[in-house]
Residue, then its C-alpha position, 0 to 999 in steps of 0.5 A: x588236931x589234923x595238919x593242913x591239907x597240902x596241894x601238890x604245889x603246896x607239897x614242892x614249896x611247904x613241905x620239909x623234902x620227902x625221899x619219896x616225894x623227890x623219888x615221883x615227883x615227876x611222874x606225881x599227878x596230885x599230891x597231899x599231906x593230911x592226917x600226917x600223912x603224904x599221899x601221891x598220885x600217879x598215872x597208872x601206866x606209872x605205878x610200876x615205876x613210881x613204886x620202884x622209885x620209893x623203894x630206893x628212896x628207902x620205902x622197903x616194906x609193902x603194906x597192903x593194896x585197897x581199892x575205893x569204889x566212887x560210883x557213879x563218879x569217874x574215874x571210878x576207882x582209886x587204888x591205895x597203895x601203903x607203903x612205910x620206910x622202917x628206917x625213917x618210920x614214915x608211911x606214904x600212900x601212892x594212888x592210882x585213878x582208874x576209870x570203870x571201864x575195863x579198869x586195868x593197872x600194872x601188878x606191881x609183884x616185881x617189885x614187891x612180892x607180897x603184893x600178890x594177895x592183896x592183888x588178888x583181893x582186889x580183884x576178887x572184890x572190885x573187879x580190878x584186873x592187875x596186868x601181868x599178875x602171875x596167879x589173878x584168880x579169886x582169892x575170897x569168893x568161891x570161884x563160881x561166884x558172879x561179879x565183885x560183891x564190893x563194887x557199889x552197883x553190886x546187887x544187895x541180894x547178889x546176881x544168884 
């Protein structure tokens, strides 16, 4: 049975102290504890600082970043960064909500170089730009491909 969903205030008051939450609490716009995993939502301009803070708090393994397209709702996209503490044996998720108009966020490759290929995949399939990325080019689709096929408004037959 899943544990009850906790909101930002409930996470602050009722959950045992989590080093990642303590590290980014001032940046958190939302937080929830659901299915034994903590999700902390931060503003897009705070993602690099939040990654540095959770890394300093002992979350030393960047697992992946992916996106969800909530079209036609706004914010249209949610980026989910999955990060693990090997010593604490805990996993957290940092989330960033991004508008569908000019979707962009800073790259975290300076914090975790392993984010390079995951950010390229999100760019290729969803069209989210990672500002400051060292090589933001397509990674899965052909270089001449039009559009971003995992967007919900992408035509089923494609653009060709």
